[in-house]
N, C-alpha and C positions, 0 to 999 in steps of 0.2 A: 477331540476331532481326530479322524483317521487320516494319516498321510499316505500318499501313493507309494507304491513299491518302487524303489530306485535300484538300478543295477550298480553293483560295486565294481563291476568289470568295465574298464575304459577301453574303447576300441582304438586300434592303431590308426594312424592317418591313412594307411593303405586300405584297411578294412572299411573305413568310412568312405573312402573314394570308390571302392568296389561297389559298396551298397548304393551310393549315390548314382553311379553310372548305370547300375542295373535298374534303378528307379526311373532314371531319365529315359532309358531304353523302353521300358514299359509304357511310359507316358507318350513317347514318340509313336510307338506302335498303336496306341489307343487313338492318337490324333490322326494317324494314317487310316485306320479302319473306320473311324467315326469323325470325319473332318468337320469341325465347326470351330468357331472362334474361341469358345471356352476350352476345348481340348487342346487346341494349338497353343493358347496362352499358358495353360498348365504345363504342357510339355516344354515350352520355352523356359518357364521358371525352373522346372526340374533340371533342365540342361545347364542353366546358369549355376545352380547349386552344385551340380556334379563337376562343372568346370572348376569351381572354387575348391572343391574337395580334392580333385586331382592336382590342382596347383599346390594345395597344402601338403600333398604327399611327395611332391618333388623334393629331391635331396634325401630321400629315405635310404635305408640300407639295401633296398632292392630295386635298383634302377630299371631292371628288365620288366618288372611288374608295372612300374609307373609308365614306362614306354608303351606297354600293352594297353594300359588304361587310356592313354592319350589316343592311341589308334582306335580303340572302341568308342571313345567319345567323338572322334571324327566321323565314324559311321553313324552314330546317333544324330549328329548334326546334319548329315546328309538326309537321313530319314525325316528329320524335322523340317528341313528345307522342302522336301517333297510334299509334306503335309501342308506347309504354308502355301505352296504353289497350287494345291488342289482346293484350297479354301475358297468358298463361294464369295 
């Protein structure tokens, strides 16, 4: 049997948080442009995952980046709130 390729490089908590916030932002934008229950729920799930990732990066060696991620996450939350308000 063939096994899947696995990366030997582990991402730092900050990189994981940055990627999760970017994914949550894309999901929130999708929910805003195509507002329906499925997109809003997917965006909410992505937001929660990003929130966990950012919380996991707290206490890292680069607090300025983590603070920036928290700010970015707040903007994503606002966009998600707007999408939820537009939901039929």
